[in-house]
N, C-alpha and C positions, 0 to 999 in steps of 0.2 A: 504494500500500500504506500502511495506517495505521501510525502509530508504536506501538511497544510500550514498556512501562516496567516497571522492577523496582527494588526497594530492595536496597541492599547494605550490609554492615557495613564501617566504617572505624575506625581507632584513635580517632576523635573523634566518633563517632556515625553514625547512618544517613544514607546518601546515596541519591540517586535517579538512575537511568540511563534516558534516553529514547532509543530507537534507531529510526532510519529506515534501512531496508535497501534495497540495490540488488539487482536480480535477478542481475546478473553483476558483482560487485565486483572491482576491481583494487586497492583500498586501503580502509582504515578510518580515519576521522578521529574521534578522541576529543577533545572540546572542552568547556571549562568557562567559566563566566561571570565577571563582574567583582565588585568589592567591595561594590557597592550595588544590584545587580540580579540577576535570575535568568536562566534559560535561555530565557526568552521574549522576549529583545530582538530587534528586527527583523533584525539581521545574523545571529544564530545561527539564527533561524527560516528565513531565506532559504537558508542553507547546508543545513539539514535538509530543506528542501522540494526544492531544485534539484539538489544533488550526487548523491543516489541515482539520479536519472534518467540520470546520466552515469558510473555505475560506482563510486561511493564510498558506503560505509556511513557514516552519521553517528551518533555516539553523543554525546549531550549529558549532561554530568555536572552535577547540582545538588549543590553541596557541603553537608555536614551542617549548617552554620550556617543556611543558607537553608531546608533541610528542617525545621529546628527552629523556624522562624519568627522568627529574629533579623533585625535590620535592618542590622547592621554585620558585616563579615567577621571571622572569627577570624584569628590571626597567620599569616604566610606558611608556617611549617612545617606547620601543620595543613592548609593547602590542598594542599601537596605530598603529604602523607600520603593525602589523599582521592583525588588524581589517581593515585597509584601503586596504591592499593587498587582503583580502578576499572579500570585497565589490567590488573591481575592477574586480574580477574574476566572479562575479555572472551574470552580464549583465541582470538584472531583467527587466521585462516588466510591473511590478506592482510597486506601491509606496513602498519604502524601509523604514523600521523602524529598527534602530539599538538598541541593548540592551545588557544586561549582568547582572550577579549577582556579587555583591561586587566590586572587582577590575575591573571586566568586565563592570560593570555599570559606573564606573568612566571613563574608556576608551571610552565607547559609548558616554557619555556626552561631552568628549573632542573632539571627531571626528565627531559628528552629523552634524555640520554645513559644515565641509569640504566635507562630503559625500553627501551633499544635501538631507539628510534624511527627511522623512515626520514626524518623531517622534523619541523619545528616551525612551526606557523602562529600568528603573533602579530598579533591584531587590536587596533588602537588601543593599541599598546604604550605604557605610561606611562613614557616615557624619563626623566622627572623630575617632581617635584611642580610644579604651576602656578607660574610665576614664579621657579623655583629651578633654572635649568639647571646650576648647579654640582653639584647632587646627582644626578649621572647614574647610570642603571641599565644603561648600555650593556654592562657586563661580563657581565650575565646572558645577553644575546643572543650575545655573542662567546664565551661559555663553553658554549653549548648542545651543541656537538660534533656537530651534524647540520645539514643544510641548513635555513635559516630564511627564511620569507617574512614580511615586515612589511607589513600593510595599514594605512595611516594616513590620517586625514583631513587635508586641506590646512590647516585652521584648528585643529588639535588643540593646545590650550594645554599639554598634557603631553608635547609633542614634535612639532614641525612636521617635515614630510618632509626639509627641508634640514638639519636637525640630525643626521640619521643619516649614517653613512659612505657614501661613493659606491659602495663595492664590495658593499654589502648588497642582496639582492633586496628591492625596495620597490615596492609598488603604492600609488598616490596616488588618493584619492577627492576630486575637485575640490569645493571649497567646504565640505567636511564638517568637523564638530567631533569631539570625543572620542567622542560617541555615534553618529557617522556621520549626524547630522542635517544637512540642507542647507537653505539659505534658499530661499524660494519663487522669488526672483528670481535664484537662483544659476545656475552654468553647467550643472548637471545636475539632473534631477528626483530625488525620493526613490527612486523605482523604479529609475532609472538608477544611482543610487549603490549600491543593493543589488546590482544586476546587475554592477557593477564588482567588488565584493567576491567574488561567486560566480565570475565568469569568471576573475579573477586567481588565485583559489585553485585552480580546476580546472586551468588551464593550467600552473601551477607544479607541482601534484601529478603531472600527466602527465609533465612534463619531468623532475622530480626522482625520483619514485618509479618510474614505468615505465621511464624512461631508465636509471636506475641498476640496476634489476633486469636489464634486457637486457644491460648491459655487465658485470655481475658474473660 
């Protein structure tokens, strides 16, 4: 099934929602992009392509700054406002998981509790600025108030996997950097790296969303 898209109003301008639907969804994933890219990054496209086949509606949010053609993201509160506006437009009948990559992951963690989400997917979470581990953003994940899955590249300069707490749900993409790019001579191919992201996300959503719904 081809994707559908629409524009929505937010407090900071028009945003774009691109939706890939499953025939029999058990959950909906609302996911946004990073601070210097759009919703066409390989990781977000892989989720949108593969998760609907496995029971997950995927809605990609393009923030107003990107729709307007700017090259740099607007301040974090504007990203949160965009995410909340998008979630309020969805009116989903399935459990909602919010997520994003990099800056989008931070926004999802900040908004998850407010949106009564069933989980938070953090792709390439920017735990700290490059070379500045003392400026940790771990509190955003710890304050999400919902189950969180972090999917992190092994070579991510904004937070290597070993820098995260041991009790956090964490999936590691071998050899990958912050953009989930892997070297040609690395332990996995680019296709395999994207597969790890999709499979880890799906397994976690089945465990956390379906499992919690059954036990509720």
